[in-house]
C-alpha positions as CSV (number, residue, x, y, z in Angstrom):
1,M,0.1,-0.4,0.3
2,T,1.4,3.3,-1.2
3,D,1.4,6.4,1.7
4,I,-0.7,9.2,0.7
5,G,0.3,13.2,0.6
6,Y,-1.4,16.2,0.0
7,N,0.2,19.7,-0.4
8,D,-1.3,23.4,-0.5
9,N,-0.5,27.0,-0.7
10,L,-2.2,29.5,1.3
11,A,-2.3,33.3,1.5
12,I,-3.8,34.9,4.1
13,N,-3.4,38.5,4.8
14,G,-0.3,38.9,2.5
15,R,1.2,36.2,4.1
16,K,2.2,32.9,2.8
17,F,1.6,29.3,4.3
18,H,1.7,25.9,3.0
19,I,0.0,23.0,4.1
20,Q,2.0,19.7,3.6
21,T,0.5,16.5,4.8
22,S,1.5,13.0,4.6
23,T,1.2,9.8,5.9
24,N,3.8,6.6,6.8
25,V,1.6,4.0,6.6
26,K,4.3,1.2,7.9
27,R,4.4,3.3,11.5
28,G,0.6,4.1,10.9
29,T,0.9,7.7,11.2
30,A,-0.1,10.9,9.2
31,Q,1.5,14.2,10.0
32,C,0.3,17.8,9.0
33,E,3.1,20.5,9.0
34,I,2.0,24.0,9.0
35,F,4.8,26.1,6.7
36,E,5.2,29.8,6.4
37,E,8.2,31.3,4.5
38,G,9.9,27.7,4.5
39,K,10.0,27.5,8.2
40,L,8.1,25.3,10.1
41,I,6.0,26.6,12.1
42,N,3.4,23.6,13.3
43,L,3.6,20.2,12.9
44,E,0.3,18.0,14.3
45,Q,0.9,13.7,13.9
46,I,-2.3,11.1,14.5
47,R,-2.2,7.7,14.8
48,F,-4.3,4.9,12.9
49,E,-5.1,1.3,12.9
50,R,-3.9,-0.4,10.1
51,R,-6.3,-3.0,10.6
52,Q,-7.6,-4.7,6.9
53,Q,-10.3,-4.4,5.2
54,K,-12.2,-6.9,3.2
55,T,-9.3,-5.8,0.2
56,E,-6.6,-3.4,0.7
57,Q,-8.3,-0.7,-1.7
58,G,-10.8,-0.4,1.0
59,L,-8.1,0.3,3.8
60,Q,-6.5,2.6,1.1
61,K,-9.8,4.6,0.9
62,R,-10.4,4.7,4.5
63,I,-6.7,6.0,5.3
64,D,-7.2,8.8,2.0
65,S,-10.1,9.7,3.7
66,M,-8.5,10.1,6.8
67,V,-5.9,12.3,5.8
68,R,-7.8,14.8,3.3
69,S,-10.1,15.6,6.2
70,L,-7.1,16.5,7.7
71,H,-5.0,18.5,5.5
72,E,-9.1,20.2,4.5
73,E,-9.3,21.0,8.4
74,T,-5.9,21.8,9.1
75,S,-6.4,24.5,5.9
76,N,-9.8,25.8,7.0
77,E,-8.5,26.4,10.7
78,I,-5.6,28.4,10.0
79,E,-7.9,30.8,7.7
80,L,-10.4,30.9,10.2
81,L,-7.7,31.7,12.9
82,F,-7.1,34.8,11.2
83,E,-10.3,35.6,10.2
84,I,-11.0,35.8,13.9
85,A,-8.2,37.9,15.0
86,E,-9.4,40.7,12.4
87,K,-12.7,40.9,14.1
88,V,-11.1,40.5,17.1
89,K,-8.9,43.5,16.6
90,K,-11.7,45.8,15.9
91,L,-13.6,44.9,18.9
92,R,-11.3,45.8,20.8
93,H,-12.2,43.2,24.1
94,A,-9.4,42.4,25.8
95,P,-10.0,39.2,27.3
96,S,-10.8,37.7,23.8
97,N,-6.8,39.2,22.3
98,V,-5.2,37.3,25.2
99,K,-7.1,34.6,24.2
100,I,-6.6,34.3,20.4
101,G,-2.6,35.8,21.8
102,L,-2.5,32.0,23.4
103,I,-3.8,30.3,20.3
104,F,-1.1,32.0,18.1
105,L,1.5,31.7,21.0
106,H,0.4,27.9,20.7
107,N,0.7,27.4,17.1
108,N,4.0,29.0,16.7
109,L,2.8,32.6,15.3
110,T,4.5,34.4,17.7
111,K,4.5,37.7,16.3
112,D,1.2,37.4,16.2
113,A,0.6,36.4,19.8
114,I,2.6,39.3,20.4
115,E,0.4,41.9,19.0
116,H,-3.1,40.8,20.7
117,F,-1.7,40.4,24.1
118,E,-0.1,43.9,23.6
119,I,-4.0,45.6,22.3
120,A,-5.0,43.8,25.2
121,L,-2.6,45.9,26.9
122,S,-3.6,49.3,25.4
123,I,-7.7,48.8,26.1
124,N,-6.5,47.2,29.8
125,P,-3.1,48.8,30.8
126,E,-3.6,46.6,34.3
127,S,-4.4,42.9,33.1
128,I,-1.9,40.6,34.6
129,Q,-2.7,38.1,32.2
130,A,-1.7,40.2,29.2
131,M,1.4,40.6,31.0
132,K,1.9,37.4,31.8
133,N,1.8,36.1,28.2
134,L,3.5,39.0,26.3
135,G,6.7,37.9,28.5
136,K,6.1,33.8,27.4
137,A,5.5,35.4,24.0
138,Y,9.2,37.3,24.3
139,L,10.5,34.6,26.0
140,Q,9.7,32.5,23.1
141,T,11.8,34.9,20.4
142,D,14.8,35.1,22.8
143,N,13.9,39.0,23.3
144,T,14.8,38.0,27.6
145,H,15.2,41.8,28.0
146,K,11.5,42.6,27.1
147,A,10.3,40.1,29.2
148,I,12.2,40.9,32.2
149,H,10.9,44.3,31.8
150,I,7.1,43.2,31.0
151,L,7.0,40.2,33.7
152,Q,8.6,43.2,36.5
153,R,6.1,45.3,35.8
154,A,3.4,42.4,36.5
155,L,5.1,41.5,39.5
156,R,4.1,45.0,40.5
157,N,0.8,44.5,40.6
158,N,0.3,40.7,41.6
159,D,3.6,38.8,42.9
160,Q,1.2,36.0,44.0
161,Y,1.5,34.1,40.7
162,P,3.8,31.3,40.5
163,D,4.2,31.4,36.9
164,L,5.1,34.8,36.8
165,H,8.6,34.3,38.7
166,L,8.5,30.7,36.7
167,S,9.1,32.9,33.4
168,M,11.2,35.3,35.3
169,A,13.4,32.5,36.7
170,I,13.7,31.3,32.7
171,A,14.5,35.0,31.6
172,Y,17.1,35.3,34.6
173,I,18.4,31.5,33.5
174,D,19.3,32.3,29.9
175,Q,21.0,35.7,31.4
176,K,23.0,33.7,33.3
177,Q,21.8,35.8,36.5
178,Y,21.7,32.3,38.3
179,Y,21.0,33.5,41.9
180,K,17.9,35.6,41.1
181,A,16.7,33.1,39.0
182,L,17.0,30.9,41.9
183,N,15.1,33.2,44.3
184,H,12.2,33.4,41.8
185,L,12.3,29.4,41.7
186,Q,12.0,28.8,45.3
187,T,9.2,32.2,45.4
188,A,7.2,30.1,42.8
189,L,7.7,26.8,45.0
190,K,6.5,28.7,48.3
191,I,3.5,29.6,46.4
192,N,2.5,26.5,45.1
193,P,4.8,23.1,46.4
194,D,3.6,21.3,44.2
195,Y,4.7,23.3,41.0
196,N,6.9,20.3,39.0
197,E,7.9,22.4,36.6
198,A,9.6,25.1,38.8
199,R,11.1,22.0,39.8
200,Y,12.4,20.7,36.6
201,Y,13.5,24.3,36.1
202,Q,15.4,24.0,39.7
203,I,17.5,21.0,37.8
204,I,18.6,23.3,34.8
205,L,19.9,25.7,36.2
206,Y,21.5,24.1,38.8
207,L,23.6,22.2,35.6
208,A,23.7,25.3,33.9
209,S,25.3,27.0,36.6
210,A,27.8,24.3,37.5
211,I,29.0,24.7,34.0
212,H,29.0,28.3,33.0
213,D,29.5,30.0,36.6
214,K,31.0,27.5,38.8
215,S,32.7,30.3,41.6
216,D,29.4,32.0,42.4
217,S,29.7,32.8,46.2
218,M,25.7,33.2,45.8
219,L,24.8,30.1,45.2
220,P,25.9,26.7,46.3
221,P,29.2,25.1,45.6
222,P,29.0,23.3,42.7
223,S,28.9,19.7,44.5
224,I,25.8,20.9,46.7
225,R,24.2,22.0,43.7
226,L,24.5,18.6,42.4
227,N,23.3,17.3,45.1
228,R,20.2,19.6,44.5
229,V,19.8,18.5,40.9
230,Q,19.5,14.7,42.3
231,Q,16.9,16.0,45.5
232,Q,15.1,17.1,42.9
233,L,15.1,14.6,40.6
234,D,13.9,12.1,43.0
235,T,10.8,15.1,43.9
236,L,9.8,14.2,40.4
237,A,10.0,10.9,40.2
238,Q,7.3,10.6,42.4
239,T,5.1,12.9,40.4
240,P,2.4,11.6,38.0
241,L,4.8,13.6,35.3
242,Q,4.6,11.0,31.9
243,N,7.6,10.0,30.5
244,F,10.2,11.3,33.5
245,I,10.9,8.1,34.9
246,T,13.0,7.1,32.4
247,L,14.3,10.7,31.3
248,K,15.5,10.5,35.1
249,K,17.4,7.2,34.1
250,Q,18.7,9.2,31.4
251,I,19.8,12.1,32.9
252,E,21.8,10.3,35.9
253,N,23.5,8.1,33.5
254,L,25.1,11.0,31.8
255,L,25.8,12.8,35.6
256,K,28.0,9.6,36.7
257,E,30.0,10.1,33.5
258,N,30.4,13.7,34.1
259,Q,29.0,14.8,31.1
260,I,26.8,18.1,32.5
261,G,26.0,19.4,29.3
262,K,25.2,16.8,28.1
263,A,22.7,16.5,30.7
264,L,21.9,19.8,30.3
265,E,21.0,19.7,26.6
266,V,18.5,16.6,27.0
267,L,16.8,18.4,30.0
268,K,16.2,21.5,27.7
269,H,15.0,19.2,24.7
270,Q,12.6,17.1,26.7
271,H,10.9,20.1,28.1
272,K,7.6,19.9,25.7
273,N,7.6,16.3,26.3
274,I,7.2,16.5,29.7
275,F,4.6,20.0,30.3
276,H,3.0,20.1,27.0
277,P,0.4,22.8,27.2
278,E,-3.3,21.6,29.3
279,P,-5.4,20.7,26.4
280,V,-8.8,22.1,28.1
281,S,-7.7,25.1,28.2
282,L,-6.7,25.4,24.7
283,I,-9.5,23.6,23.4
284,G,-11.7,26.3,25.8
285,M,-10.1,29.5,24.0
286,D,-10.5,27.8,20.7
287,F,-13.8,27.0,21.2
288,Y,-15.0,30.6,22.6
289,L,-13.6,32.2,20.2
290,K,-15.1,30.4,17.1
291,F,-18.6,30.4,19.0
292,M,-18.5,34.5,19.8
293,Y,-16.4,35.7,16.2
294,G,-16.9,32.7,14.0
295,G,-19.7,33.7,12.1
296,T,-21.6,30.5,10.1
297,G,-18.1,28.9,11.3
298,M,-19.7,27.2,14.3
299,R,-21.7,24.5,12.5
300,D,-23.3,21.4,14.3
301,S,-20.5,19.2,12.9
302,L,-18.0,21.7,14.2
303,I,-19.7,21.4,17.7
304,K,-19.7,18.0,18.3
305,N,-15.6,17.7,17.1
306,F,-15.5,20.3,20.0
307,E,-17.6,18.0,22.2
308,R,-15.5,14.8,21.3
309,K,-12.7,16.6,22.3
310,L,-13.5,17.4,25.3
311,Q,-15.1,14.4,26.1
312,D,-11.5,12.6,24.9
313,V,-10.0,14.6,27.1
314,L,-12.6,13.8,30.7
315,E,-11.5,10.1,30.3
316,Q,-8.2,11.3,31.1
317,N,-9.1,14.1,33.4
318,E,-11.8,13.8,35.7
319,E,-10.8,16.4,38.0
320,F,-10.8,19.5,35.6
321,A,-13.4,21.9,36.3
322,D,-12.4,23.6,33.3
323,L,-13.2,20.6,31.0
324,W,-16.5,20.0,33.3
325,N,-17.7,24.1,32.5
326,N,-16.9,24.3,28.7
327,L,-18.3,20.9,28.2
328,G,-21.4,22.6,29.9
329,I,-21.2,25.5,27.5
330,V,-21.1,22.7,24.6
331,H,-24.1,21.8,25.5
332,L,-26.0,24.8,26.0
333,I,-25.0,25.9,22.8
334,Q,-26.5,22.8,20.9
335,C,-29.4,23.7,22.6
336,R,-29.1,27.4,21.2
337,N,-29.0,25.9,17.9
338,L,-31.8,23.4,18.3
339,F,-33.6,26.8,19.3
340,L,-32.8,28.5,16.1
341,R,-33.6,25.4,14.2
342,A,-37.2,25.2,15.7
343,L,-37.6,28.8,14.3
344,S,-36.6,27.6,10.9
345,E,-39.0,25.0,11.1
346,F,-42.1,27.0,12.0
347,D,-41.2,29.3,9.6
348,K,-41.2,26.8,6.9
349,A,-44.6,25.9,8.3
350,L,-45.7,28.9,8.1
351,E,-45.0,29.3,4.3
352,I,-47.0,26.6,3.9
353,N,-49.8,27.7,5.2
354,P,-49.7,31.5,6.5
355,A,-53.0,31.2,8.6
356,F,-51.1,28.3,10.7
357,E,-52.4,29.5,14.1
358,K,-50.3,26.5,16.3
359,A,-47.2,27.2,14.0
360,K,-47.6,31.1,14.9
361,K,-48.1,30.4,18.8
362,N,-45.1,28.6,18.7
363,K,-42.9,31.2,16.4
364,K,-43.7,33.7,18.8
365,L,-42.8,31.4,21.8
366,V,-39.7,30.1,20.8
367,E,-38.7,34.0,19.4
368,N,-38.9,35.3,22.7
369,D,-37.4,32.8,24.9
370,G,-34.3,32.4,21.7
371,K,-34.1,35.8,22.5
372,E,-33.3,35.4,26.2
373,F,-31.3,32.2,26.1
374,L,-28.8,34.0,23.7
375,I,-28.4,36.9,26.0
376,L,-27.4,34.2,28.9
377,L,-25.2,32.1,26.8
378,R,-23.0,35.5,25.8
379,A,-22.7,36.4,29.4
380,I,-21.5,33.0,30.0
381,L,-19.0,33.3,27.5
382,R,-18.0,37.5,28.1
């Protein structure tokens, strides 16, 4: 059976994107890559079952349909994202700017993310969420000076956000100001003792400082730093972090061979595999933006897709309050769509028989209740 591939160019607001989707039948995977001016900005990979159909032709047809859908959905998603972004810019609603900025940031469209976080701050200069995420975006572009400036501003407003302290620590590690970084990591853990990512960065900090600044009198001696690396590795091994046990063994073996630089490189490289973005939040933001600004984009099929995504995550994360909240909103929107469908069906009945009193009464009831329901739903989302 042969592999399948699709390629398309997209021109959006004067920018050129290339979408490339292909299969690896032997591995049972399909991946969709998005490029801008030749640079890979995002990649999504899915697995598919290679179970045999009655004929190999049937299997090929099933896989081709799945890959074509992945390719078309990705193309539609990126076009809709930029369409919604233009609407959000005009409406000047700071929370929506932050949400779409986060979607851009997740898709490695960092310049677009920075633009929306800055717009949010121009609307609400005290928005901690806008400042916090603008700092993260600057870090992603290696602009640590700007990151530190905006994060310090956020901390002056409220210093009780552990992820603000983590971002400050990451910036200071990049600048090799390890003592300042350590202070922020310790503060983050004081606010939230279960903040595993802060512990992970403590390991990075101790290893980096043992290589680049062995004589820093503000830090413990290098031998103590390596002891603390082991302590944090042991602590993180007791948490439910996926894939960490394997990583721990790899780091320990490298340290036994005194390959500190290699251990540091592995930890930085594996960070995204250990700490991925919280899927529930991203699904919720995406859904919010499409419902509020996507217009006809909120078809029944799209709503069902969001419902399926949320239920899939629910199977693994029943304790996520955001998940239940977002799923409730999805079901309310499904009710709203049924209201609108009912209204069109009563209109059709009256088109056939304008004197149909029962249909007139039902239409009036739906119009009155439907308006109140739409107001309620938009109030919930805002």
